[in-house]
Residue frames as qw, qx, qy, qz and C-alpha x, y, z in Angstrom:
[[0.000, -0.889, -0.457, 0.017, -0.04, -0.04, 0.03],
 [0.434, 0.494, -0.057, 0.751, 1.57, 3.30, -1.01],
 [0.380, -0.503, -0.430, 0.646, 2.36, 5.78, 1.81],
 [0.090, 0.853, 0.283, 0.429, 0.60, 9.17, 1.60],
 [0.407, 0.160, -0.376, 0.817, 2.87, 11.87, 3.07],
 [0.319, -0.836, -0.444, 0.048, 1.66, 13.70, 6.09],
 [0.449, 0.269, -0.055, 0.850, 3.28, 17.13, 5.69],
 [0.192, -0.389, 0.003, -0.901, 0.53, 19.56, 6.77],
 [0.394, -0.317, -0.843, 0.185, -0.71, 17.78, 9.92],
 [0.093, -0.403, -0.446, 0.794, -1.57, 21.21, 11.51],
 [0.104, -0.172, -0.496, -0.845, -3.74, 22.19, 8.59],
 [0.392, 0.220, 0.522, -0.725, -7.25, 23.47, 9.67],
 [0.164, -0.101, -0.826, -0.530, -9.74, 21.26, 7.77],
 [0.476, 0.146, 0.361, -0.789, -13.53, 21.92, 7.95],
 [0.013, 0.181, 0.938, 0.296, -15.97, 19.04, 6.96],
 [0.431, 0.194, 0.186, -0.861, -19.45, 20.23, 5.93],
 [0.334, -0.078, -0.867, -0.362, -21.95, 17.41, 5.37],
 [0.582, -0.309, 0.076, -0.748, -25.46, 17.00, 6.62],
 [0.911, -0.079, -0.387, -0.119, -24.91, 13.24, 7.10],
 [0.499, -0.739, 0.417, -0.174, -23.38, 12.60, 10.54],
 [0.940, -0.061, 0.304, 0.141, -22.23, 9.12, 9.38],
 [0.664, 0.623, -0.007, 0.413, -20.21, 10.60, 6.43],
 [0.076, -0.877, 0.288, -0.376, -18.81, 13.29, 8.72],
 [0.713, -0.577, 0.389, -0.092, -17.72, 10.74, 11.30],
 [0.930, 0.185, 0.191, 0.256, -16.09, 8.43, 8.72],
 [0.509, 0.698, -0.100, 0.494, -13.93, 11.28, 7.22],
 [0.311, -0.842, 0.260, -0.355, -13.31, 12.86, 10.66],
 [0.867, -0.375, 0.326, 0.042, -11.98, 9.50, 12.07],
 [0.851, 0.359, 0.109, 0.368, -9.94, 8.79, 8.93],
 [0.289, 0.800, -0.165, 0.500, -8.14, 12.22, 9.12],
 [0.463, -0.751, 0.349, -0.315, -7.51, 12.08, 12.83],
 [0.946, -0.179, 0.246, 0.110, -6.21, 8.53, 12.69],
 [0.763, 0.485, 0.041, 0.426, -3.88, 9.50, 9.97],
 [0.563, -0.207, -0.188, 0.778, -2.43, 12.40, 12.02],
 [0.038, 0.565, 0.234, 0.791, -4.32, 15.52, 11.10],
 [0.324, -0.213, -0.626, 0.676, -4.68, 17.58, 14.37],
 [0.149, 0.305, 0.215, -0.916, -7.05, 20.37, 13.48],
 [0.121, -0.259, -0.811, -0.510, -10.16, 18.82, 11.96],
 [0.314, 0.207, 0.424, -0.824, -13.61, 20.47, 12.42],
 [0.003, 0.292, 0.883, 0.368, -17.00, 19.44, 11.21],
 [0.321, 0.222, 0.255, -0.885, -20.47, 20.91, 10.74],
 [0.191, 0.288, 0.918, 0.194, -23.75, 19.21, 9.76],
 [0.179, 0.825, 0.471, -0.255, -25.96, 22.25, 9.73],
 [0.534, 0.297, 0.269, 0.744, -24.96, 24.28, 6.66],
 [0.084, -0.912, -0.237, -0.325, -26.74, 27.37, 8.02],
 [0.554, -0.803, 0.067, 0.211, -23.87, 27.71, 10.56],
 [0.814, 0.153, 0.180, 0.531, -21.13, 27.64, 7.99],
 [0.248, 0.808, 0.047, 0.532, -20.97, 31.36, 7.31],
 [0.417, -0.867, 0.158, -0.221, -20.48, 32.24, 10.92],
 [0.890, -0.289, 0.204, 0.289, -17.78, 29.49, 11.24],
 [0.674, 0.436, 0.166, 0.572, -15.96, 30.90, 8.23],
 [0.003, 0.886, 0.012, 0.464, -16.19, 34.45, 9.60],
 [0.672, -0.719, 0.175, -0.026, -14.82, 33.38, 12.95],
 [0.400, -0.559, 0.652, 0.320, -11.86, 31.45, 11.47],
 [0.717, 0.535, -0.259, -0.364, -11.11, 30.61, 7.92],
 [0.882, -0.214, 0.410, 0.091, -9.88, 27.05, 7.47],
 [0.156, -0.542, 0.655, 0.502, -7.13, 25.83, 5.14],
 [0.171, 0.027, -0.866, -0.470, -9.34, 23.41, 3.45],
 [0.606, 0.056, 0.336, -0.719, -13.08, 22.72, 3.18],
 [0.001, -0.044, -0.968, -0.247, -14.56, 19.29, 2.40],
 [0.385, 0.192, 0.148, -0.890, -18.04, 20.19, 1.17],
 [0.333, 0.354, 0.874, 0.024, -21.14, 18.16, 0.44],
 [0.067, -0.106, -0.445, -0.887, -23.30, 19.33, -2.39],
 [0.469, -0.430, -0.597, -0.489, -26.73, 17.98, -1.60],
 [0.224, -0.203, -0.685, 0.663, -27.79, 19.46, 1.82],
 [0.079, -0.776, -0.610, -0.139, -30.97, 20.95, 3.09],
 [0.228, -0.879, -0.173, 0.382, -31.46, 24.68, 3.83],
 [0.138, 0.874, -0.367, -0.288, -28.24, 25.79, 2.17],
 [0.976, 0.149, 0.114, 0.108, -26.59, 23.50, -0.33],
 [0.728, -0.254, 0.232, 0.593, -22.98, 23.20, -1.45],
 [0.406, 0.547, 0.358, 0.639, -23.49, 25.39, -4.46],
 [0.178, -0.926, -0.184, -0.279, -24.71, 28.28, -2.32],
 [0.666, -0.664, 0.102, 0.325, -21.75, 27.92, 0.05],
 [0.643, 0.063, 0.339, 0.684, -19.36, 28.06, -2.91],
 [0.148, 0.762, 0.320, 0.543, -21.15, 31.19, -4.11],
 [0.453, -0.885, -0.110, -0.007, -20.83, 32.65, -0.68],
 [0.701, -0.398, 0.208, 0.554, -17.05, 32.03, -0.54],
 [0.512, 0.369, 0.398, 0.665, -16.68, 33.49, -4.01],
 [0.031, -0.841, -0.294, -0.453, -18.68, 36.65, -3.14],
 [0.490, -0.869, -0.013, -0.074, -17.68, 37.44, 0.42],
 [0.544, -0.656, 0.442, 0.281, -14.10, 36.14, 0.53],
 [0.770, 0.633, -0.065, -0.044, -12.84, 36.26, -3.10],
 [0.384, 0.718, -0.526, 0.246, -9.18, 36.50, -2.04],
 [0.247, -0.487, 0.724, -0.422, -9.12, 34.73, 1.22],
 [0.900, -0.037, 0.065, -0.430, -11.28, 31.67, 0.49],
 [0.419, -0.428, 0.795, 0.103, -9.58, 28.32, 1.02],
 [0.315, 0.177, -0.797, -0.484, -9.70, 25.47, -1.50],
 [0.725, -0.003, 0.367, -0.583, -12.81, 23.31, -1.56],
 [0.104, 0.117, -0.957, -0.245, -12.99, 19.61, -2.31],
 [0.658, -0.055, -0.099, -0.744, -16.58, 18.64, -3.18],
 [0.205, -0.047, 0.965, -0.157, -18.01, 15.52, -1.59],
 [0.641, 0.262, -0.037, -0.720, -20.81, 14.04, -3.77],
 [0.619, 0.057, 0.783, -0.020, -22.39, 10.76, -4.67],
 [0.621, 0.722, 0.285, -0.107, -23.26, 12.33, -7.95],
 [0.509, -0.368, 0.459, 0.628, -20.50, 12.24, -10.51],
 [0.529, 0.669, 0.490, 0.177, -22.44, 13.49, -13.50],
 [0.477, 0.271, 0.153, 0.822, -20.77, 16.16, -15.74],
 [0.150, -0.785, -0.258, -0.543, -23.36, 18.88, -14.76],
 [0.663, -0.728, -0.158, 0.072, -22.56, 18.58, -11.13],
 [0.725, -0.181, 0.105, 0.656, -18.80, 18.71, -11.71],
 [0.365, 0.484, 0.278, 0.745, -19.08, 21.60, -14.11],
 [0.259, -0.852, -0.216, -0.401, -21.23, 23.74, -11.88],
 [0.719, -0.636, -0.028, 0.280, -18.97, 23.05, -8.92],
 [0.650, 0.000, 0.152, 0.744, -15.86, 24.02, -10.93],
 [0.156, 0.659, 0.282, 0.680, -17.51, 27.13, -12.20],
 [0.458, -0.838, -0.122, -0.269, -18.16, 28.15, -8.58],
 [0.020, 0.809, -0.514, 0.285, -14.49, 27.59, -7.62],
 [0.929, -0.288, 0.226, -0.059, -14.30, 23.95, -6.39],
 [0.001, -0.727, 0.664, 0.174, -10.75, 22.64, -6.54],
 [0.158, 0.235, -0.952, -0.116, -11.34, 18.90, -6.55],
 [0.773, -0.172, -0.201, -0.577, -13.91, 16.02, -6.07],
 [0.104, -0.170, 0.949, -0.246, -14.31, 13.01, -3.75],
 [0.607, -0.114, -0.494, -0.612, -16.95, 10.59, -4.80],
 [0.543, -0.237, 0.624, -0.509, -19.09, 8.73, -2.28],
 [0.781, -0.613, -0.007, 0.119, -18.55, 6.06, -1.11],
 [0.028, 0.915, -0.402, -0.013, -15.01, 7.14, -0.24],
 [0.906, 0.162, -0.275, 0.277, -11.81, 5.38, -1.02],
 [0.605, -0.739, -0.062, 0.290, -9.46, 5.89, 1.97],
 [0.621, -0.176, 0.278, 0.711, -6.21, 6.33, 0.01],
 [0.249, 0.585, 0.405, 0.657, -7.88, 8.60, -2.60],
 [0.300, -0.911, -0.263, -0.105, -9.22, 10.82, 0.15],
 [0.619, -0.641, 0.098, 0.444, -5.85, 11.12, 1.86],
 [0.567, 0.021, 0.363, 0.739, -3.97, 11.78, -1.46],
 [0.137, 0.716, 0.426, 0.536, -6.41, 14.39, -2.75],
 [0.410, -0.897, -0.160, 0.047, -6.37, 16.21, 0.56],
 [0.646, -0.435, 0.214, 0.589, -2.58, 16.16, 0.56],
 [0.471, 0.270, 0.409, 0.733, -2.30, 17.46, -2.99],
 [0.035, -0.842, -0.386, -0.375, -4.77, 20.22, -2.41],
 [0.527, -0.822, -0.038, 0.214, -3.06, 21.34, 0.78],
 [0.655, -0.205, 0.280, 0.671, 0.31, 21.28, -0.87],
 [0.298, 0.501, 0.385, 0.716, -0.85, 23.60, -3.63],
 [0.275, -0.879, -0.349, -0.172, -2.75, 25.77, -1.21],
 [0.596, -0.718, 0.054, 0.354, 0.23, 26.38, 1.03],
 [0.584, 0.054, 0.355, 0.728, 2.55, 26.82, -1.92],
 [0.143, 0.685, 0.401, 0.591, 0.34, 29.52, -3.35],
 [0.423, -0.880, -0.212, -0.029, -0.12, 31.16, 0.06],
 [0.660, -0.486, 0.132, 0.557, 3.57, 31.24, 0.72],
 [0.434, 0.288, 0.384, 0.763, 4.19, 32.77, -2.70],
 [0.078, -0.823, -0.364, -0.428, 1.49, 35.34, -2.08],
 [0.568, -0.787, -0.096, 0.221, 2.97, 36.15, 1.36],
 [0.626, -0.230, 0.236, 0.707, 6.43, 36.58, -0.11],
 [0.253, 0.550, 0.414, 0.679, 4.98, 38.78, -2.93],
 [0.284, -0.901, -0.274, -0.181, 3.16, 40.96, -0.27],
 [0.667, -0.604, 0.023, 0.436, 6.31, 41.09, 1.87],
 [0.551, 0.098, 0.307, 0.770, 8.37, 42.10, -1.16],
 [0.048, 0.738, 0.411, 0.534, 5.74, 44.81, -2.08],
 [0.463, -0.864, -0.194, 0.049, 5.79, 46.13, 1.46],
 [0.667, -0.388, 0.157, 0.616, 9.59, 46.27, 1.43],
 [0.424, 0.325, 0.380, 0.755, 9.59, 48.10, -1.80],
 [0.161, -0.858, -0.360, -0.330, 6.96, 50.53, -0.53],
 [0.604, -0.745, -0.075, 0.274, 8.97, 51.05, 2.62],
 [0.620, -0.147, 0.258, 0.726, 12.24, 51.56, 0.68],
 [0.221, 0.589, 0.423, 0.652, 10.50, 54.01, -1.67],
 [0.336, -0.892, -0.252, -0.168, 9.17, 55.93, 1.23],
 [0.665, -0.569, 0.066, 0.479, 12.60, 55.97, 2.91],
 [0.520, 0.183, 0.341, 0.761, 14.21, 57.18, -0.33],
 [0.003, 0.768, 0.393, 0.506, 11.56, 59.87, -0.63],
 [0.531, -0.824, -0.163, 0.111, 12.11, 60.93, 2.95],
 [0.661, -0.374, 0.179, 0.625, 15.85, 61.11, 2.48],
 [0.377, 0.441, 0.393, 0.713, 15.48, 63.14, -0.71],
 [0.173, -0.833, -0.245, -0.465, 13.60, 65.77, 1.37],
 [0.654, -0.743, -0.044, 0.132, 16.00, 65.82, 4.28],
 [0.149, 0.847, -0.482, 0.167, 19.39, 67.44, 4.99],
 [0.840, 0.103, -0.512, 0.145, 21.95, 64.62, 5.54],
 [0.312, 0.295, -0.559, 0.709, 23.73, 66.33, 8.44],
 [0.279, -0.145, 0.427, -0.848, 20.84, 67.75, 10.56],
 [0.002, -0.269, -0.960, -0.083, 18.17, 65.28, 9.23],
 [0.245, 0.583, 0.415, -0.654, 15.75, 68.17, 9.00],
 [0.615, 0.681, 0.397, 0.008, 13.89, 69.16, 5.82],
 [0.447, -0.150, 0.343, 0.812, 16.06, 70.36, 3.01],
 [0.119, 0.255, -0.211, -0.936, 15.17, 72.81, 0.27],
 [0.345, -0.126, -0.757, -0.541, 12.95, 70.46, -1.59],
 [0.291, -0.462, -0.812, 0.207, 11.03, 69.45, 1.55],
 [0.073, -0.446, -0.326, 0.830, 10.58, 73.08, 2.58],
 [0.227, 0.183, -0.401, -0.868, 9.38, 74.14, -0.87],
 [0.273, -0.247, -0.880, -0.302, 7.00, 71.21, -1.07],
 [0.218, -0.504, -0.683, 0.481, 5.43, 72.25, 2.26],
 [0.013, 0.419, 0.057, -0.906, 5.30, 75.96, 1.34],
 [0.231, 0.001, -0.622, -0.748, 3.66, 75.22, -2.03],
 [0.275, -0.380, -0.876, -0.115, 1.07, 73.19, -0.45],
 [0.167, -0.558, -0.494, 0.645, 0.28, 75.78, 2.26],
 [0.052, 0.306, -0.207, -0.928, 0.28, 78.64, -0.30],
 [0.220, -0.151, -0.775, -0.573, -2.12, 76.66, -2.49],
 [0.269, -0.532, -0.782, 0.180, -4.49, 76.10, 0.41],
 [0.104, -0.503, -0.246, 0.822, -4.32, 79.82, 1.25],
 [0.109, 0.165, -0.429, -0.882, -5.12, 80.79, -2.26],
 [0.267, -0.315, -0.861, -0.298, -8.06, 78.35, -2.38],
 [0.259, -0.559, -0.675, 0.406, -9.44, 79.64, 0.83],
 [0.059, -0.597, -0.142, 0.787, -9.17, 83.28, 0.06],
 [0.543, 0.618, 0.524, 0.219, -9.74, 82.99, -3.67],
 [0.022, 0.941, -0.056, -0.332, -7.36, 85.82, -4.37],
 [0.737, -0.045, 0.441, 0.510, -5.03, 84.30, -6.90],
 [0.394, 0.669, 0.363, 0.516, -6.09, 86.83, -9.59],
 [0.209, -0.973, -0.054, -0.075, -5.96, 89.69, -7.13],
 [0.653, -0.568, 0.286, 0.412, -2.38, 88.83, -6.22],
 [0.636, 0.235, 0.446, 0.584, -1.34, 88.66, -9.85],
 [0.197, 0.772, 0.330, 0.507, -2.82, 92.17, -10.46],
 [0.442, -0.859, -0.201, 0.163, -1.97, 93.81, -7.29],
 [0.440, 0.702, -0.224, 0.513, 0.67, 96.55, -7.17],
 [0.222, -0.636, 0.489, -0.555, 0.77, 97.05, -3.39],
 [0.265, 0.037, -0.941, 0.208, 1.33, 94.25, -0.88],
 [0.532, -0.535, -0.543, -0.368, -1.70, 92.99, 0.96],
 [0.420, -0.702, 0.309, -0.485, -2.33, 93.76, 4.61],
 [0.105, 0.386, -0.885, 0.240, -0.43, 91.53, 6.98],
 [0.547, -0.049, 0.637, -0.540, -3.61, 90.14, 8.61],
 [0.832, 0.373, -0.061, -0.406, -4.39, 88.45, 5.32],
 [0.392, 0.537, -0.747, -0.005, -1.07, 86.53, 5.19],
 [0.940, -0.249, -0.001, -0.234, -1.07, 82.89, 6.19],
 [0.921, 0.025, -0.057, 0.384, 2.67, 82.12, 5.68],
 [0.142, -0.957, 0.254, 0.010, 5.59, 83.91, 7.29],
 [0.900, 0.251, -0.152, 0.323, 9.13, 83.15, 6.20],
 [0.379, -0.872, 0.287, 0.116, 12.24, 83.78, 8.25],
 [0.808, 0.498, -0.208, 0.235, 15.31, 83.46, 6.04],
 [0.556, -0.795, 0.231, 0.076, 18.23, 82.91, 8.50],
 [0.665, 0.582, -0.364, 0.293, 21.92, 83.20, 7.61],
 [0.776, -0.585, -0.005, 0.235, 24.47, 82.00, 10.19],
 [0.260, 0.880, -0.341, 0.204, 27.67, 84.04, 10.46],
 [0.252, -0.687, 0.654, -0.193, 30.96, 82.43, 11.40],
 [0.944, 0.012, 0.281, -0.172, 30.19, 78.80, 10.52],
 [0.795, 0.541, -0.207, 0.182, 32.85, 78.61, 7.80],
 [0.073, 0.735, -0.541, 0.403, 35.56, 80.00, 10.15],
 [0.692, -0.389, 0.520, -0.316, 34.61, 77.41, 12.84],
 [0.964, 0.246, 0.091, -0.038, 34.84, 74.62, 10.24],
 [0.592, 0.669, -0.329, 0.305, 38.31, 75.77, 9.15],
 [0.142, -0.669, 0.551, -0.479, 39.57, 76.21, 12.77],
 [0.530, -0.300, 0.686, -0.397, 38.03, 73.20, 14.46],
 [0.095, -0.066, 0.959, 0.260, 37.22, 70.76, 11.61],
 [0.453, -0.114, -0.482, -0.741, 34.11, 69.70, 9.82],
 [0.436, -0.353, -0.820, 0.114, 33.03, 67.16, 12.48],
 [0.159, -0.352, -0.471, 0.793, 32.71, 70.10, 14.88],
 [0.221, 0.102, -0.249, -0.937, 30.95, 72.08, 12.29],
 [0.469, -0.195, -0.747, -0.428, 28.48, 69.36, 11.66],
 [0.354, -0.391, -0.748, 0.402, 27.83, 68.91, 15.41],
 [0.026, -0.280, -0.167, 0.945, 27.33, 72.69, 15.61],
 [0.333, -0.070, -0.494, -0.800, 24.78, 72.57, 12.70],
 [0.464, -0.359, -0.804, -0.098, 22.74, 70.01, 14.58],
 [0.284, -0.401, -0.524, 0.695, 22.88, 72.13, 17.81],
 [0.111, 0.116, -0.126, -0.979, 21.81, 75.16, 15.75],
 [0.413, -0.243, -0.667, -0.570, 18.80, 73.23, 14.41],
 [0.431, -0.427, -0.755, 0.250, 17.79, 72.07, 17.89],
 [0.168, -0.353, -0.322, 0.862, 18.06, 75.65, 19.29],
 [0.225, 0.013, -0.339, -0.914, 16.11, 77.19, 16.48],
 [0.442, -0.312, -0.778, -0.318, 13.46, 74.61, 16.88],
 [0.352, -0.432, -0.670, 0.490, 13.19, 75.23, 20.60],
 [0.012, -0.252, -0.110, 0.962, 12.85, 78.88, 20.06],
 [0.322, -0.093, -0.536, -0.775, 10.22, 78.43, 17.35],
 [0.470, -0.381, -0.791, -0.095, 8.26, 76.01, 19.42],
 [0.323, -0.322, -0.576, 0.678, 8.55, 77.93, 22.64],
 [0.067, 0.395, 0.128, -0.907, 7.21, 81.23, 21.38],
 [0.047, -0.204, -0.756, -0.620, 4.85, 79.90, 18.67],
 [0.431, 0.122, 0.304, -0.841, 1.35, 81.31, 18.76],
 [0.818, 0.231, -0.194, -0.490, 0.29, 78.60, 16.30],
 [0.475, -0.445, 0.758, -0.034, 1.69, 75.42, 17.86],
 [0.660, 0.130, 0.731, 0.116, 2.49, 72.76, 15.25],
 [0.569, 0.782, 0.252, 0.036, 1.91, 75.12, 12.28],
 [0.003, -0.898, 0.394, 0.198, 5.63, 75.63, 11.60],
 [0.957, 0.150, 0.069, 0.237, 8.54, 73.99, 9.85],
 [0.173, -0.860, 0.422, 0.228, 12.28, 74.58, 10.22],
 [0.929, 0.201, 0.233, 0.208, 14.76, 73.35, 7.67],
 [0.458, -0.473, 0.368, 0.657, 18.07, 73.86, 5.92],
 [0.527, 0.799, 0.053, -0.286, 17.87, 75.94, 2.78],
 [0.833, 0.461, -0.096, 0.291, 21.47, 75.36, 1.91],
 [0.488, 0.399, -0.379, 0.677, 25.00, 75.70, 3.41],
 [0.203, -0.123, -0.570, 0.787, 24.70, 78.09, 6.38],
 [0.349, -0.119, -0.131, -0.920, 21.20, 79.23, 5.36],
 [0.057, 0.268, 0.931, -0.240, 18.11, 78.07, 7.22],
 [0.289, -0.271, -0.341, -0.853, 14.47, 78.73, 6.66],
 [0.082, 0.235, 0.816, -0.521, 11.75, 78.90, 9.33],
 [0.268, -0.300, -0.559, -0.725, 8.16, 78.70, 8.05],
 [0.127, 0.225, 0.722, -0.642, 5.19, 79.62, 10.16],
 [0.173, -0.330, -0.689, -0.622, 1.56, 79.38, 9.14],
 [0.247, -0.663, -0.687, 0.165, -1.39, 81.25, 10.56],
 [0.003, 0.933, 0.185, 0.309, -2.44, 84.68, 11.52],
 [0.619, -0.255, -0.185, 0.720, 0.29, 87.00, 12.77],
 [0.007, 0.987, 0.143, -0.070, 0.85, 90.70, 13.39],
 [0.486, 0.716, -0.289, 0.410, 3.85, 92.85, 12.58],
 [0.381, -0.716, 0.439, -0.387, 4.58, 93.05, 16.33],
 [0.907, -0.221, 0.341, -0.109, 4.50, 89.25, 16.80],
 [0.853, 0.452, -0.025, 0.258, 6.76, 88.74, 13.80],
 [0.211, 0.790, -0.363, 0.446, 9.26, 91.33, 15.00],
 [0.612, -0.580, 0.444, -0.303, 9.23, 89.79, 18.45],
 [0.980, 0.052, 0.189, 0.045, 9.85, 86.35, 16.95],
 [0.677, 0.621, -0.173, 0.355, 12.83, 87.66, 14.96],
 [0.105, -0.758, 0.453, -0.457, 14.40, 89.30, 18.05],
 [0.817, -0.376, 0.380, -0.216, 13.88, 86.06, 19.99],
 [0.935, 0.293, 0.006, 0.202, 15.68, 84.07, 17.26],
 [0.382, 0.729, -0.337, 0.457, 18.63, 86.54, 17.36],
 [0.454, -0.668, 0.394, -0.439, 18.69, 86.37, 21.17],
 [0.951, -0.155, 0.250, -0.091, 18.76, 82.59, 21.19],
 [0.859, 0.409, -0.065, 0.302, 21.47, 82.34, 18.57],
 [0.158, 0.804, -0.376, 0.432, 23.74, 84.86, 20.31],
 [0.726, -0.555, 0.363, -0.184, 24.11, 82.47, 23.23],
 [0.078, 0.561, -0.809, -0.159, 27.26, 80.37, 22.97],
 [0.939, 0.054, -0.229, -0.251, 27.01, 76.78, 21.76],
 [0.458, -0.551, 0.696, -0.042, 28.98, 74.00, 23.75],
 [0.904, 0.371, -0.136, -0.164, 30.26, 71.56, 21.16],
 [0.872, 0.161, -0.282, 0.367, 33.09, 69.03, 21.90],
 [0.581, -0.568, -0.213, 0.542, 34.05, 70.98, 25.12],
 [0.291, 0.116, 0.185, 0.931, 34.28, 74.18, 23.02],
 [0.119, 0.724, 0.458, -0.503, 32.23, 77.31, 23.50],
 [0.329, 0.172, 0.528, 0.764, 31.41, 78.58, 20.01],
 [0.152, 0.626, 0.262, -0.719, 29.82, 81.88, 19.02],
 [0.296, 0.314, 0.656, 0.619, 27.99, 82.61, 15.78],
 [0.177, 0.303, 0.099, -0.931, 26.08, 85.57, 14.43],
 [0.302, 0.469, 0.825, 0.083, 22.82, 85.62, 12.57],
 [0.172, 0.207, -0.171, -0.948, 21.08, 87.75, 9.99],
 [0.306, 0.419, 0.837, -0.170, 17.32, 87.33, 9.27],
 [0.202, 0.063, -0.361, -0.908, 15.27, 88.44, 6.27],
 [0.305, 0.350, 0.787, -0.407, 11.47, 88.22, 6.50],
 [0.303, -0.002, -0.486, -0.820, 8.68, 87.95, 3.98],
 [0.379, 0.215, 0.791, -0.429, 5.12, 86.76, 4.10],
 [0.263, 0.338, 0.820, 0.379, 2.36, 85.68, 1.75],
 [0.134, 0.826, 0.391, -0.383, 0.68, 89.03, 2.00],
 [0.077, -0.615, 0.402, 0.674, 3.25, 90.36, -0.56],
 [0.745, 0.567, -0.098, -0.336, 2.91, 90.08, -4.27],
 [0.347, -0.439, 0.806, 0.194, 4.79, 86.92, -5.25],
 [0.598, 0.353, -0.518, -0.499, 4.83, 84.58, -8.28],
 [0.824, -0.016, -0.565, -0.033, 5.63, 81.16, -6.60],
 [0.798, -0.590, -0.067, 0.099, 6.90, 79.64, -3.37],
 [0.744, 0.066, 0.047, 0.663, 10.46, 80.03, -4.70],
 [0.183, 0.625, 0.124, 0.749, 9.81, 83.66, -5.29],
 [0.532, -0.795, -0.111, -0.268, 8.51, 84.23, -1.76],
 [0.853, -0.338, -0.007, 0.397, 11.70, 82.66, -0.48],
 [0.538, 0.377, 0.118, 0.745, 13.64, 84.97, -2.77],
 [0.124, -0.812, -0.103, -0.561, 11.94, 87.98, -1.24],
 [0.724, -0.688, -0.018, 0.041, 12.98, 86.85, 2.29],
 [0.799, -0.096, 0.100, 0.585, 16.56, 86.40, 1.19],
 [0.320, 0.612, 0.136, 0.710, 16.57, 89.78, -0.51],
 [0.366, -0.849, -0.120, -0.362, 15.53, 91.31, 2.79],
 [0.823, -0.264, -0.251, 0.436, 18.68, 90.06, 4.57],
 [0.160, -0.981, 0.089, 0.057, 20.36, 92.94, 6.43],
 [0.616, 0.581, -0.402, 0.348, 24.02, 93.62, 6.04],
 [0.202, -0.626, 0.536, -0.529, 24.58, 94.04, 9.84],
 [0.383, 0.008, -0.908, 0.172, 25.25, 91.03, 12.09],
 [0.145, -0.329, -0.807, 0.469, 22.61, 90.03, 14.57],
 [0.314, 0.338, 0.102, -0.881, 19.82, 92.10, 12.96],
 [0.358, 0.387, 0.839, 0.137, 16.76, 91.36, 10.89],
 [0.148, 0.302, -0.193, -0.922, 14.84, 93.20, 8.16],
 [0.626, 0.478, 0.513, -0.341, 11.46, 93.08, 6.45],
 [0.380, 0.247, 0.618, 0.642, 11.17, 92.66, 2.72],
 [0.226, 0.688, 0.281, -0.630, 9.80, 95.86, 1.26],
 [0.685, 0.608, 0.382, 0.120, 8.82, 96.36, -2.38],
 [0.179, 0.958, -0.223, -0.008, 11.25, 99.35, -2.64],
 [0.632, -0.570, 0.497, 0.169, 14.13, 97.05, -1.57],
 [0.794, 0.260, 0.455, 0.308, 14.50, 95.31, -4.84],
 [0.390, 0.868, 0.069, 0.299, 15.03, 98.69, -6.68],
 [0.355, -0.880, 0.313, -0.032, 17.40, 99.75, -3.88],
 [0.765, -0.298, 0.500, 0.275, 19.56, 96.66, -4.38],
 [0.694, 0.563, 0.301, 0.333, 19.65, 97.30, -8.14],
 [0.115, 0.960, -0.087, 0.241, 20.76, 100.83, -7.48],
 [0.563, -0.717, 0.404, 0.075, 23.42, 99.65, -4.96],
 [0.831, 0.038, 0.447, 0.329, 24.81, 97.22, -7.44],
 [0.498, 0.775, 0.169, 0.351, 25.10, 100.01, -10.00],
 [0.217, -0.938, 0.246, -0.113, 26.91, 102.18, -7.44],
 [0.773, -0.414, 0.439, 0.196, 29.33, 99.33, -6.72],
 [0.766, 0.355, 0.372, 0.385, 30.03, 98.80, -10.37],
 [0.258, 0.900, 0.053, 0.348, 30.54, 102.50, -10.75],
 [0.575, 0.087, -0.429, 0.691, 33.02, 102.50, -7.75],
 [0.166, -0.411, 0.176, -0.879, 30.75, 104.72, -5.59],
 [0.498, -0.362, -0.788, -0.005, 29.30, 102.30, -2.91],
 [0.247, -0.275, -0.531, 0.763, 29.51, 104.88, -0.08],
 [0.213, 0.001, -0.146, -0.966, 27.02, 107.17, -1.91],
 [0.536, -0.255, -0.654, -0.469, 24.38, 104.46, -1.69],
 [0.534, -0.427, 0.359, -0.635, 22.05, 104.16, 1.32],
 [0.201, 0.089, -0.972, 0.081, 21.90, 100.91, 3.21],
 [0.638, -0.348, -0.251, -0.639, 18.37, 99.49, 3.91],
 [0.267, -0.017, -0.882, 0.389, 17.88, 98.09, 7.43],
 [0.355, -0.678, -0.628, -0.141, 14.89, 97.71, 9.78]]
């Protein structure tokens, strides 16, 4: 007598047959052979709740049953659990082509004819379980691989939007957030056309985005004197301190973002209603915080700061342009800040002309 392998002895097998004698014969056969998780049900009306509670690995299903027949159960599996349904082996004393074809159309995997042949039952159950677990393992591996690809893609996306030294948002990340917020503001206020046509800046109370363009003074000298490791540690400390200041004095908690614009340039974005006084107070607080010495590698390091400020109440063409306005407002004096003013751009053009003409002292300097 050929030996049928018992590989899946822990497989959960559900027998559904209204004839208790048939159930007992198959149940005893499977348990005697070594299957440890065999269940049975003689009332087909209870099958749906059994499946909802715990989906088996294999169903041995009678076709001719009162109340709910095997065809209806196959339809239920196909409709309610199209991707999770286990394989079904049909138990039937009818072997006519119509019964087989209808069962196959509804998703049956195999057939067992009554009366049962012991070896045939065991072999067909083994074959069906082997294919079931093989397909499930492949599906699990495919899902795992898909999850890993999604995670890796998300990690790469996150890294592409972060500064490698400070791990804070970089220029791309800052611009992406600013663009999103400006778009929301334009939708809410419905003033896109007004901004494009306006000649004068809007009132500050209508602005929803405030930009602090921060330039750190002395970072290059520290890197040359103490090395780039110290410089990188200082950059992280600068980010932590700027974030503490922004969070400590924020009137719109959580509606802010700090990031590295490039080199020794940082950008603090704040979103929400603000006044000229609150913005001026924030700028002075940032300068005060940055003027305190940094302790890095047992060194006390001092840096200066200059801050240019713009907001979405000004006329601007894009998020990049709004950042440009803030950078244009950078003062020339250390530890100071300055608003962007529409006249400032013309002043800078005039200043450059004076410098090219060799007369820089005759040009006025714009500061707050």
